[in-house]
Each structure stands twice: as structure tokens, then as C-alpha cells.
ZAKE-769880 format. One line per field, with one value per residue (C-alpha): x negated, y, z negated. Coordinates in pm, 1 decimal, padded with zeros to 6 digits. Layout:
x = (X;...);
y = (Y;...);
z = (Z;...);
END
This chain:
x = (-12681.9;-12338.0;-12227.1;-12525.8;-12445.4;-12082.4;-12187.6;-12431.4;-12166.5;-11908.9;-12151.1;-12241.2;-11873.4;-11805.1;-12098.8;-11992.1;-11633.3;-11743.8;-11971.2;-11696.9;-11422.2;-11326.4;-11366.2;-11164.0;-10949.0;-10728.4;-10913.7;-11245.5;-11506.0;-11767.6;-12063.4;-12113.7;-12314.9;-12031.2;-12207.4;-12011.3;-12066.0;-12079.2;-11855.1;-11687.7;-11341.9;-11111.5;-10861.9;-10721.7;-10561.2;-10250.1;-10137.1;-09839.7;-09624.6;-09253.7;-09035.0;-08824.8;-08534.3;-08668.9;-08534.0;-08873.0;-08873.9;-09252.6;-09492.1;-09849.6;-10011.5;-10369.0;-10586.9;-10908.6;-11108.6;-11456.4;-11679.8;-11394.7;-11498.1;-11175.8;-10819.6;-10540.1;-10172.2;-09825.9;-09493.8;-09149.8;-08802.8;-08856.6;-08645.2;-08872.2;-09203.4;-09429.0;-09759.6;-09899.7;-09850.3;-10160.7;-09970.7;-09869.4;-10151.3;-10338.5;-10696.0;-10805.6;-11139.9;-11115.6;-11028.5;-10794.0;-10430.6;-10142.1;-09946.7;-09632.7;-09306.8;-09025.6;-08738.4;-08622.0;-08602.1;-08246.2;-08183.8;-08245.5;-08522.8;-08870.4;-09200.8;-09574.7;-09845.0;-10215.2;-10540.6;-10885.7;-11237.1;-11545.0;-11854.4;-12025.3;-11749.6;-11560.8;-11182.5;-10906.0;-10703.2;-10349.6;-10194.5;-10365.3;-10201.9;-10057.8;-09686.0;-09488.9;-09115.6;-08876.9;-08529.3;-08509.0;-08181.8;-08192.7;-07816.4;-07866.4;-07562.7;-07560.2;-07653.3;-07363.3;-07236.3;-07109.6;-07308.2;-07215.2;-07217.4;-07036.6;-07281.8;-07213.5;-07399.6;-07634.6;-07445.9;-07403.2;-07115.1;-07208.2;-06949.2;-06992.7;-06783.6;-06712.3;-06923.8;-06746.6;-06851.9;-07043.2;-07054.4;-07165.4;-07405.8;-07736.0;-07816.6;-08165.7;-08296.9;-08640.0;-08789.9;-08991.5;-08912.6;-09051.2;-09060.3;-08883.1;-08653.5;-08526.1;-08651.0;-08394.1;-08254.3;-08360.3;-08120.0;-08210.6;-08131.4;-08066.0;-08399.9;-08737.4;-08854.1;-09179.6;-09123.9;-08754.0;-08495.5;-08213.4;-07908.9;-07614.1;-07512.7;-07159.2;-06866.5;-06764.3;-06828.4;-06886.4;-07102.0;-07123.1;-07483.0;-07495.1;-07757.7;-07962.0;-08174.0;-08027.2;-08221.8;-08425.4;-08448.7;-08318.7;-08337.3;-08080.0;-08101.9;-07783.6;-07812.6;-07535.8;-07587.8;-07414.1;-07334.1;-07693.7;-07833.5;-07968.6;-08009.8;-07945.3;-08176.3;-08099.9;-07885.1;-08075.4;-07955.5;-08134.0;-07936.6;-07994.8;-07756.7;-07681.0;-07434.7;-07398.7;-07406.0;-07769.7;-08078.9;-08438.6;-08659.5;-09032.3;-09235.2;-09402.3;-09409.6;-09056.0;-08883.4;-08572.0;-08618.3;-08417.8;-08150.5;-08381.2;-08217.2;-08344.9;-08351.9;-08555.8;-08816.2;-09193.6;-09313.3;-09430.3;-09111.6;-09302.5;-09114.3;-08828.3;-08884.8;-08731.8;-08640.5;-08892.9;-08973.9;-09318.6;-09383.0;-09600.3;-09775.0;-09935.3;-10269.2;-10095.3;-09954.3;-09597.6;-09367.6;-09309.1;-09157.4;-08995.3;-09018.6;-08810.9;-08993.4;-09055.4;-09186.8;-09396.9;-09418.4;-09729.3;-09766.7;-09516.8;-09243.9;-09070.2;-09078.0;-09276.2;-09600.2;-09685.0;-09727.0;-09482.5;-09540.8;-09379.7;-09412.9;-09745.6;-09884.9;-09935.2;-09830.4;-09981.7;-09914.6;-09661.2;-09332.5;-08986.1;-08769.3;-08396.6;-08210.8;-07843.7;-07718.4;-07384.9;-07224.3;-07358.9;-07490.2;-07164.0;-06969.5;-07185.3;-07355.5;-07331.6;-07533.9;-07360.4;-07477.1;-07529.9;-07733.5;-07948.2;-07723.1;-07616.4;-07418.8;-07397.6;-07105.7;-07003.3;-07108.1;-07466.7;-07720.4;-07979.9;-08292.5;-08547.1;-08650.8;-08931.5;-08970.9;-08613.8;-08482.2;-08267.0;-08393.2;-08151.6;-08229.9;-08232.5;-08354.9;-08377.2;-08512.5;-08863.3;-09178.6;-09244.2;-09010.9;-08732.2;-08689.8;-08539.7;-08786.7;-08652.3;-08760.5;-08621.3;-08427.6;-08320.8;-08032.7;-08100.3;-08403.7;-08488.6;-08534.1;-08906.3;-09055.1;-09399.5;-09485.0;-09779.9;-09992.2;-09868.0;-10040.1;-10033.8;-09846.8;-09520.2;-09246.7;-08911.4;-08568.4;-08272.9;-08033.9;-08042.2;-07846.2;-07794.0;-07730.0;-07390.0;-07246.8;-06900.5);
y = (03700.7;03840.1;03786.6;03984.3;04276.7;04283.7;04286.0;04573.6;04770.1;04721.3;04843.7;05148.3;05245.2;05212.0;05437.8;05699.1;05700.8;05742.4;06035.3;06224.4;06178.5;06408.9;06176.7;06344.7;06145.8;06295.6;06625.0;06459.8;06597.3;06379.5;06488.3;06399.2;06091.3;05969.5;06053.6;06217.8;06588.5;06582.5;06805.6;06976.6;06921.1;07116.7;07270.7;07588.4;07825.7;08005.6;08314.3;08546.9;08277.0;08357.0;08251.1;07936.0;08167.1;08482.2;08795.8;08876.1;08962.9;08985.5;08752.7;08828.4;08513.2;08525.0;08219.5;08136.0;07830.3;07705.6;07648.7;07711.0;07904.7;07926.5;07805.8;07760.2;07814.6;07844.1;07966.4;07882.9;07763.3;07439.6;07227.8;07313.8;07303.2;07001.6;07031.0;06726.6;06896.2;07092.9;07354.7;07687.4;07725.1;08054.1;08087.2;08315.6;08347.5;08286.1;08608.9;08727.3;08690.1;08537.8;08850.4;08778.7;08959.6;08702.7;08949.3;08801.9;08447.0;08370.0;08308.7;07947.2;07705.2;07830.7;07645.1;07716.3;07471.3;07523.0;07332.8;07437.5;07411.5;07356.3;07574.2;07282.2;07312.2;06995.5;07035.9;06863.1;06634.9;06736.8;06473.3;06651.4;06987.0;07178.4;07238.0;07492.0;07553.5;07816.8;07946.6;08280.1;08441.2;08812.2;08837.8;09091.7;09199.7;09164.6;09460.8;09681.8;09556.7;09728.9;10047.6;10297.4;10670.4;10961.3;11223.5;11594.9;11920.5;11948.2;11670.6;11294.7;11091.6;10744.2;10471.1;10115.5;09827.9;09779.6;09518.0;09278.1;09320.3;09635.2;09914.9;10169.8;10266.1;10450.5;10635.5;10752.6;10937.7;10963.5;11120.3;10806.4;10439.4;10338.5;10031.1;10151.5;09985.4;10130.8;09967.9;09748.3;09909.1;10259.9;10551.2;10785.6;11154.7;11337.0;11450.9;11330.5;10984.8;10854.6;10819.8;10909.0;11165.0;11016.5;11206.4;11033.1;10773.5;10667.1;10442.1;10596.3;10387.8;10689.5;11001.0;11329.4;11454.3;11816.5;12087.4;11872.0;11983.3;11895.8;11665.7;11530.0;11162.4;11066.0;10718.1;10621.5;10343.9;10229.1;10001.1;09846.3;09800.7;09627.6;09749.0;09678.7;09886.9;09585.0;09695.6;09501.6;09500.5;09805.6;09844.4;10079.2;10301.2;10566.7;10868.0;11192.9;11484.3;11680.1;11909.6;11648.2;11272.5;11308.6;11488.9;11561.6;11397.2;11453.6;11131.3;11112.0;10880.0;10828.4;10931.2;10726.3;10624.5;10303.5;10454.3;10634.0;10695.1;10475.8;10663.2;10452.6;10184.9;10199.3;10174.7;09813.7;09710.1;09626.2;09849.0;10092.6;10465.5;10689.6;11056.4;11296.3;11664.4;11809.9;12149.8;12404.5;12654.3;12991.0;13101.6;13216.8;12869.1;12974.9;12746.1;12901.1;12599.0;12262.9;12031.1;11707.4;11403.7;11032.5;10864.9;10553.7;10342.9;10155.4;09779.8;09718.6;09843.8;10061.1;10442.6;10471.6;10530.6;10619.8;10910.9;11170.7;11263.2;11562.3;11687.3;11865.9;11808.8;11542.0;11572.6;11332.0;11464.2;11747.4;11607.6;11485.4;11185.3;11201.7;10980.7;10894.5;11001.8;10823.1;10553.3;10397.7;10553.7;10485.8;10651.4;10963.1;11018.5;10948.1;10992.8;11177.6;11199.0;11559.6;11756.9;12067.2;12371.8;12683.4;12495.0;12164.9;11998.8;12181.2;11887.1;11881.5;11865.0;12141.0;11952.9;12232.8;12569.0;12746.6;13124.3;13169.0;12928.6;12640.2;12297.0;12005.2;11634.2;11452.3;11129.5;10960.4;10639.5;10650.1;10446.5;10118.8;09937.0;10197.3;10252.8;10547.2;10807.0;11088.3;11452.2;11805.6;12033.0;12398.3;12549.7;12573.7;12349.1;11985.1;11731.1;11702.9;11394.5;11264.2;10984.1;10752.1;10781.9;11118.0;11461.1;11644.6;11343.8;11508.2;11410.5;11581.3;11504.9;11726.4;11437.9;11302.4;11210.3;11456.0;11366.2;11462.0;11470.9;11317.5);
z = (-09850.1;-09766.7;-10127.0;-10259.1;-10024.4;-10144.6;-10509.3;-10450.7;-10256.1;-10533.5;-10800.5;-10587.0;-10542.1;-10913.5;-11001.0;-10740.5;-10867.3;-11227.7;-11149.8;-10953.1;-11210.9;-11500.0;-11797.6;-12072.8;-12310.4;-12578.4;-12536.4;-12638.7;-12398.5;-12228.1;-12020.4;-11653.6;-11755.9;-11978.5;-12305.3;-12586.3;-12645.7;-13022.4;-13230.2;-12936.1;-12795.2;-12569.8;-12803.6;-12644.5;-12892.2;-12764.3;-12952.8;-12913.2;-12757.2;-12715.2;-13005.1;-12949.8;-12866.0;-12708.7;-12540.6;-12388.2;-12018.6;-12008.6;-12187.7;-12294.2;-12432.2;-12564.4;-12493.0;-12677.6;-12780.8;-12862.3;-12555.9;-12309.3;-11996.8;-11792.9;-11789.2;-11538.3;-11610.6;-11459.7;-11595.3;-11456.5;-11543.8;-11735.0;-11502.3;-11206.7;-11396.1;-11337.9;-11523.1;-11339.8;-11003.6;-10905.6;-10707.7;-10859.0;-11111.4;-11156.6;-11286.1;-11570.9;-11752.0;-12123.3;-12305.0;-12030.5;-12143.7;-11952.7;-11862.2;-11656.6;-11587.2;-11611.8;-11588.9;-11255.4;-11395.4;-11512.8;-11882.3;-11982.0;-12075.3;-11977.3;-11970.7;-11972.3;-11857.0;-11934.3;-11874.7;-11997.2;-11854.2;-12071.0;-12028.7;-11852.2;-11584.4;-11681.4;-11666.2;-11853.0;-11632.2;-11536.0;-11763.7;-12056.7;-11983.7;-12276.9;-12224.7;-12425.1;-12386.0;-12514.3;-12441.9;-12265.3;-12370.1;-12305.9;-12298.9;-12021.7;-11828.8;-11449.8;-11233.2;-11120.9;-10786.0;-10473.6;-10536.0;-10263.9;-10198.8;-10040.3;-09920.3;-09917.2;-09882.8;-10182.9;-10363.7;-10376.2;-10518.4;-10643.8;-10701.7;-10829.7;-10965.7;-11335.0;-11517.6;-11753.8;-12120.4;-12033.4;-12288.7;-12030.0;-11754.9;-11736.8;-11414.0;-11319.0;-11014.5;-10850.1;-10539.4;-10463.7;-10507.4;-10847.5;-11069.8;-11383.7;-11635.0;-11964.0;-12281.5;-12453.6;-12767.8;-12666.3;-12627.1;-12343.1;-12346.2;-12020.1;-11878.8;-11759.7;-11870.3;-11723.9;-11348.7;-11332.5;-11435.6;-11642.5;-11515.6;-11685.7;-11943.0;-12025.0;-11942.9;-11609.0;-11295.4;-11072.4;-11073.9;-10885.6;-10869.2;-10753.6;-10713.5;-10475.9;-10181.8;-09843.1;-09609.3;-09902.3;-09997.9;-10344.5;-10497.1;-10763.0;-11024.5;-11198.9;-11505.8;-11712.9;-12087.7;-12378.7;-12731.6;-12837.7;-12550.6;-12365.6;-12005.0;-11686.6;-11385.2;-11169.0;-10863.8;-10632.4;-10350.8;-10143.2;-10021.1;-09830.4;-09899.9;-09583.5;-09410.6;-09136.2;-09088.4;-08987.3;-09116.9;-09023.3;-09285.3;-09321.3;-09309.9;-09651.2;-09955.2;-10084.4;-09761.8;-09689.9;-09325.0;-09318.2;-09090.2;-08846.5;-08509.7;-08225.3;-07892.5;-07652.0;-07592.7;-07563.3;-07202.6;-07249.0;-07430.2;-07749.2;-07994.2;-08039.3;-08009.3;-08275.0;-08256.9;-08407.7;-08388.8;-08428.4;-08576.3;-08397.4;-08626.6;-08560.1;-08703.9;-09022.4;-09074.6;-08992.0;-08794.5;-08452.2;-08275.8;-08348.5;-08050.1;-08030.5;-07895.9;-07936.6;-08247.5;-08185.9;-08503.2;-08603.4;-08574.0;-08854.4;-08619.1;-08878.9;-08894.9;-09218.5;-09025.9;-08668.1;-08426.6;-08295.2;-07928.5;-07760.0;-07403.0;-07338.5;-07687.6;-07956.7;-08321.2;-08572.0;-08920.2;-08934.4;-08805.8;-08906.8;-08818.3;-08739.2;-08989.3;-09030.9;-09372.9;-09345.1;-09132.2;-08813.8;-08495.3;-08311.9;-08592.6;-08609.1;-08272.9;-07899.0;-07579.5;-07293.2;-06929.3;-06812.0;-06558.8;-06577.3;-06611.1;-06803.6;-07069.4;-07253.1;-07437.0;-07756.0;-07978.6;-07842.4;-08125.7;-08144.9;-08240.4;-08239.2;-08103.9;-07921.7;-07887.9;-08017.5;-07752.7;-07874.6;-07777.5;-07747.7;-07774.2;-07440.6;-07285.1;-06945.5;-06798.8;-06657.9;-06608.1;-06436.3;-06675.4;-06644.6;-07019.8;-07209.3;-07339.3;-07565.3;-07542.8;-07539.7;-07304.4;-07296.4;-07099.8;-06725.3;-06758.2;-06700.3;-06979.0;-07064.5;-07225.5;-07313.1;-07070.6;-07025.8;-06711.8;-06575.9;-06561.7;-06897.0;-07041.8;-06934.8;-06694.1;-06635.2;-06492.6;-06402.0;-06479.9;-06831.1;-07143.2;-07427.3;-07792.1;-07931.9;-08283.2;-08315.1);
END
């Protein structure tokens, strides 16, 4: 009796295994019951493949085939590509091309793996994957290194290191960060091109860009190129021209806020507070006051989005952030302890105004956690800051720190 049970169990397992397997051999397709599907096989057709030696930095391969519903694929450096490994594949319906940017993959042997699925939902097995290889040899030069700047009023000086075997450099500028690369072989005249302004091309490894607007964010892209006008990936730097080592920058797309000045800590210690100033408008839409306060960033913790709070009022949309345009905080600025009085140190920064009264940037420790909160102060007045849990959201102190320029 036990022998009969074992035989029945063995037969049952064999049937279950056969029904759950993908039974495809040499691309000949079989149905779920194991029967041949006459006259049909999985034979994906790949068109527009890269040449065996290719300078392409983006591939667009068309995939077609009789009775194929979908396919999966992956592209990588050949030495790291394992078609039998299920990880890393992407799914496309038939008729949708493989469109991939491979510009960041170093020159060398590349590979493509592909498996197809029949309309009856049967897939090829991984050991049946199509594998195609080619050599990517763009001959692209490396990006210029050590890109740096010297900021001035209405001008920026860019400097970078020479690139071996380079014929020259192309420099472009934009008001927002964009994804742009010159087309290999093309010659670019000075002027507008798609998303950027091409501002220089030549052999010099420095550039003075003048006629700029102070306290405005500019993003520069420096490419090297060879004698055949093959362009490197860009080196990118964001700069703010200014009279000082700091500037008030409006929070908007493209604004360079990476060096925003930290002036305190949120009451619960969860995030830094940055320096902001909100604008107060009259009924005609004219700015009648600029009030320094605290900027509370959103959950990301950076100053690209959030709310500017000032004493006695809340600003949500029309405000600016204080940003360093050169050097570090310790090189450009300092906090100095002072008290309410008729004068402040000569280097005190005027951060705003109200009714023709200059407002300076101040801060003091407050709240249950005794953390710094930034705000504003006028001569002969106390420092006023927006605070949580107090009347009118405002608290003041006659002893405080004031922000100085070095």
C-alpha cells in the first residue's frame, strides 16, 4: 500500500512540475500542455543595433517578431552583463523600442540581453536570451576638471584645468539646471541653442562673463572637444554674481541655494533654519517693506521649498533666501553679541527695511529647547523673531546676536 502511495505522489509531482515550467527549446514554442504550436517560433527581430564599433552614446533598437507580445531587456558593460541573471531586466511591449542613454558608461565592450514572450504568455527561458555585443568607442575627451570661479559685481570669471589632447572648449550658460549636450561634429555659433546660451568656444581655459545681473543664479557648462568636434560630458558650476560675498536670492526654479546661510534650529531640533526675508506689498503691488526672518524648509531639509516666517506675519510665496556667493560662512560672515541701543557695529548687515527704517539681521536663543531663532532688529529696538506658542507668534529680546560681514 505504501509503495502505491509513493508511485501516485511521484506521478503527481511530475505533472505539476511540467505544467509550471516554460517548455521552450531552441526557440521552438510549445503550449502549456506540451503540444507543438505549429509554424510559430520565437524569433525576435532587432533592428538599428549599434555597429560592431560604435560612437553612439544613445541607442534606439527596434524590436519586432511574429506573435510576440512583450520582451524584456537589459544593457550594460559586457563584463558585468549576465543574461541568465533575472535581475536588471526591463519590460517593453512589442513595438516599443529600446531607447537608452549610455553616455555615462565608459568606452569599451557593451552588451544587450533580450528575451521574448509569446502572445499566449509563454516566455523564453533565460538560457535562450539573445545577446548582442559591440564596442563603444566614442573617443570622447574627459570633462574639464577643477572648474572654479571668481565672482564679481555683474561678472563671473571661470577657470578650469587644461585637458590633454583637447582642441578647445565650449562654454554654455543657463538660468536653470538643464540636461544639454552639444551634438558631436557640430560647430556652435555664439548665441541661443535650445535650452542654453553658448557664450564662448576656443582654446582658452578661462572665461570672463560680464553684463550679468547681480544676485541672480547662473549655471555654466564647460565641455572639452577634439579636432573632430567630439564633445566631452560637461563640468557644471552654479554661480551668483554679487557686490558682496552674499546675496538675497528668490526661491524659484533654477535658484542656486546650495550655500544658503544657516542661522538657527527649529524649535524641536528637527531641521536647520535659514535666513529669509519676506516682502510686504501695498495695494498697488509695490514693495513697502522687506522683513528678515526664519526659513523653515520642507521635509527634504534643503532650502528649495518651505515657508518664510517673520515676526507678526507669515510669508509663503514672495521671499528671498540669504546665500553665500563665495567662500564659507566663517570667511564671509560672523555673529556678534550686542544689546539694544542707538548703534550697531559698522559691519552689521542691513537685511531689510520698513517705513524707511533699516532692519538688521539678528538672532537669540529662545523656546523650551533654547535654540537660536533669526529675525530682525532696528536701532533702539529689541530683536523680534517669529516663535511658536507665544502671542502673535512674536517674541523679543534686548540682548541678541547681530550678523556682520567680514
